[in-house]
N, C-alpha and C positions, 0 to 999 in steps of 0.2 A: 403537772410541776408542781413543788415543795415549796412551802411559805418563806422558808429562806432564798430558795432559787430566785423567789419574783422580786424578794427585798433588793439581792444583789443585781437584777436588773433592774430597779427603779435607782439605787446609787449609782451604776453606770451609768445611767439616763442623766439625772444629776448632775453627775461630774462631769460628764461630757458638755452639757449646757455651761454648766461655771465656766469652764476653763473657753470656753467657746464668747460667753459674753465678756470674759476678762481680757483675751487675747485678742480680739477685732478693734478693728476701729470705725468699720463700715455700719450703721445703726442699722441697717436692714440685718447683716449677720449677727449683732448684737440680741436682735429682737428673736433671731431666730433662737442662740443661747438660752433666753429668757422662757422662749415657749419648750424648751427639751429639760427643763428644772420645773418646770412646770407641770409636762408631762411623767416626770417623776414623782412629783408630789402624788399627782392621780394615780401612778400605778400601786405605791405603797397602801395610798388610803383605798382604795380595791382590795390590794391583798390583805390588809388588817381588817376590812369588810367580810371578805368573803371566808376569811377561816377564822377569826373570831367570832362574827356574829352574822352569820350567813342568815339566818330565820328574819333579822330586824331590816326593813325597809328603810331606815333612816341613813344607813350608807350608801346605799342608790341615789338618794336624794341628797348629797353631799358631794357624788361620783358630778351630777350630773350638774349641780351646779356650780363645781369645778369649772368642768370640760365650758359650759355657757359662759363664764367668765374670761375664760382662757382666750376663746372667740373671740368675745367684745372687747376685748382688751389688745388682740391683736390687732383687731378691724381698724381703731383706734390709733392704732401705736403706726399703721399704717397711710391711715390718712392722713396724720401730720406729720410723717415724714415726707409722703406725697406733696404737703402744700409747702414744706421747706424747702424740697428739692425744685419745685418749679421757681419759686419765688428768687431764692439764691443762686441757684445751681450746687447746692451742698449737699454730701451722701458723706461725710465722714464727722466721727464729733470732735475731732480737731478742727474744722472750719466751720465748726456749729455753736464754740465756745463763746457769741458773743448774744447765744438766745439765753444767757442766765439772769434769773430775774431779780 
């Protein structure tokens, strides 16, 4: 695969995630859109690392850190969403607007 093709893939993932995050009302679907956006950023970072500095190990560390942060973010998000649903039976963002701080 070429550099440009992988960047198009990353842009497609990011764009699909952005559309999903902005067009949905379900909390879980918004989180899935955010996950796709982060995945697009990870693909772009891996692409830049692979084609611009493949000998440097720092690119791998950044990518692994981003994937770990992505997993932790989704675990915490799903935990909060599950707690909100169990307490209030709320599963859309419109119904959860009273949670503003």
